[in-house]
C-alpha positions, 0 to 999 in steps of 0.5 A: 560557541553556544554548542561549546557551552552546551557541551561544557554544561553537560560535562560539568553536570556529569562530573558533579554527579559522579563525585563521591561527596554530596553537593548542595547549593542555594541561592540568596533566597534559600532556594536550591539551585544545585543538588547532585546525585550523592547528596540525594543518596545521602538524604534519601531524597529525589532531586525533584523534591529538593530542586527550586524549593526552599531549603527549610521547606524540605528539611528540619534542623535542630536548634543549632540550625542549618550550616548552609543557612548560616553561611548564607545569612552570616557568611559563616564558614564551617569545616568538618562540622558534624550535622544531624537533621531530618528529611521531609519523611522524618528520616534522620541524616548525619553528615560531616560538612564543609560549608561556605558562602558564595560572594559577588564582591562583598555581597552573599549571593548564595551558599554551598555545602560539601557533605560526607555521609555519616548516617551509616557510620552513626547507625553502626556505631549505635548498634555496636554499642547496643551489641557490645555495651560500648566499644566507642566511648564518650565522656558520658561513658565515664562513671564517677561523682567523686572529685578525683575523677571529675577533675580528670574529666574536666581536664580531658574535655579541654583537650578536645579543643586542640590537636595537641598530643596527649599523654594518658598516665595511669595503672593497668585497668584504670580506663585509659583507652576510655579517656582516649576515645572520649577525647577523640569523639569530643573533637573535630576529628570525631568523624575521622578514623580512631586507631588503637595499637598496643605497642607491647602486643607485637615484636619491634620489627612488626610494630615498625612495619605496622606503624609506618607501613611497607614499600614493595620489595623492602624485604622478601614478601613486602607489599605496598601497604599503608601503616597505621599513621596513614590509615588514621589520616585526619583522625587519631592514633592511640599508642598504648603502652608507649613505654614498651617501644624500644629507643630506636622505635621511640626516636623514629616516632619522635621524628614522625611527630616532629616533622609531620611526615612518615616514611614507609619501610623500603621507601625513599620518599616521605609522606605528610601526615595529619594525625593526632597522637594520644599515647598511654603509659602505665607507669610513672613517666619520670620513673620510666625516663630514669630506667630508660624505658622512655626517651625524655625528648619523646615524653616532652613531645607527647606530654603537651596535655597530660591526663592522670587517671587515678586508680580505683583505690583513690576513688572508692566513692565511685565503686557503688556507681561502677557496680551498678553500671556493670550489673546493668550491663551483664543483666542485658547480656545474660538476660538476668535480673540482678538488682543489688549487691549484699551490703557485706559485700559492698563493704568488702568491695569498698575496702579492697585495694583493687590492684587491677582497677576498674577492669578487676572490678568488672570482671568480678561482677561478670564472674559473680553473675556467671555463677548466680541462678535466680538470685537477685542479690550478689552475695559473698558465695558468688565472689571469686575464690581468690577474693573470698580467700582475702576475707578471714572473718565473715558474717552473712544472713544468707549462710551460716556465719563462720569464722577463721581464727588463727592461733597466736604466733601464726602471723609469721607463717607462710601465706599458703597456710593461711589461705588453706585454713581459710579455704577449708573453713569456708568449704566446711561452712558451706557443706554444713549449710547445704547438709553435705550436698556436694552439687549444691555446695559447688554451685554456691561456691562458684566451682564445678563439682569436680573442682570442689571434690579435688579441693576437699580431698587436697584439704582432707575435708569429708562431706 
């Protein structure tokens, strides 16, 4: 019998050391009595430095304290709780924990923590943000001080407390995915996958297999492959432009949401899913329903929480803040030192209607900085030609003033003629400023030399 107990102990120790989660158990005094190999790896600690020592003598925690100690002292249970702390060498550790007390009757005699590693993922996310200026967003990433955007942010933050479906409504370029990622990262699912799929990017037959997965033999060349629902298990699935799905696929999606199961193409059995759905739509949902681009029942299912992201023209007070953010971003990427936007240009940007919203503003700042040399101020000449052509009158301290006047009655002429007049006037003004120098004029206009020469020939302009 003693021999059997000895073998059982060896078996248990081997199993505990081989499982792919960290295990840390403390007794009623806070002393470590079990510490497996995976936990040792997660925390970069030798077992001998942790075993039989008080937890708080080995690790340093933030003001929220240790979930393991909370379980011991208060009987608190935590599930999927993200925790960041430091080992005895000052190394930062981030884990996602399930923690609970161990009881003998009503008496708490210890506590156990089951931990999953998040340190490498956190590091990767930080490096990705540094390298690509934000592929993973939080609410801190959303720029805006106006009431229009602040009210939306507050409403979206409330959606992080639940697992209900969310429908984000907004025009193209308003930042709908930014809100979706922020909701995910602020929720209890933040440690789980966030998967995004644009429903308009692929044909219907591919979208269906991509969402629900395939069973080997379902069609020629089909293999067993999990769909996005299965890949996002425990996390969030963002379905962008949900109104682009055909009615049949919308029906299958509705069934998956109601039954909380999916069936791979070619399979005969259903697979349970635990996935939060966030969907976006780039038009008025009522209009989409009226024009049969969205099923009414799917809309009701998705819009448990609805977030309306305002277009940039309705939050012009935020344009200077957004410009500052984009200038900082491209200064870092391009190794530049741009500091400001000319006041005349700022006035124009604020009064522009921004059909492409925040995305269009970002691309405009990026384009302007691409044609700058050593200047520290974005001026009219740095802006894209299509934008400059919208301004018929301009006065600038950085170049010779020019005005384009239209004769009475020209309001009814074609837009093409108006734009050609504007473009010709601008090019003549820049040539005059640069004393006919084609190369300098092309640089100031943000054009190649060949492109400028083509435009001059087309408009009948001579240097």
